[in-house]
C-alpha positions in Angstrom: 1.9 11.5 -9.9 3.6 8.2 -10.7 6.0 10.0 -13.0 7.6 11.5 -9.9 8.4 7.9 -8.6 9.7 6.0 -11.6 11.5 3.4 -9.6 8.3 2.0 -8.2 6.5 -0.3 -10.7 3.1 -0.4 -8.9 1.4 2.1 -6.7 -2.2 1.9 -5.5 -3.5 5.5 -5.4 -6.5 6.2 -3.2 -8.4 9.3 -4.1 -11.7 11.0 -3.2 -13.7 13.9 -4.4 -14.3 16.7 -1.9 -17.4 18.8 -1.5 -16.2 21.2 -4.1 -15.6 18.3 -6.6 -11.9 18.6 -6.4 -9.8 15.3 -6.6 -8.0 14.7 -3.3 -5.2 12.2 -2.8 -5.8 10.1 0.4 -2.7 7.9 0.2 -0.4 6.0 -1.9 0.0 2.3 -1.1 3.5 1.0 -2.0 3.2 -2.5 -0.4 0.6 -5.1 0.0 -0.8 -5.5 -3.6 -1.1 -9.0 -4.6 0.0 -10.5 -7.9 -3.7 -10.4 -9.3 -4.0 -6.7 -8.7 -1.5 -5.5 -11.5 -2.8 -8.2 -13.8 -6.5 -6.9 -13.5 -5.4 -3.2 -13.8 -3.2 -3.6 -16.7 -5.1 -6.4 -18.5 -1.9 -8.4 -18.9 -0.5 -11.5 -17.3 2.2 -11.5 -14.8 5.0 -12.4 -17.3 3.8 -10.3 -20.3 6.0 -7.7 -21.7 5.5 -4.3 -19.9 6.5 -2.1 -22.8 4.2 -3.1 -25.5 
């Protein structure tokens, strides 16, 4: 889904699984992430190269 929004570097996707075991998107959070969040998710420091 992120491919459709290439101008946004970080999106926090909230998903759930319904009673029929289908993945359902709840929301996409575009603001409010802290600096630590992308670092934990990517395993890279804030100033590391993004295209390694």
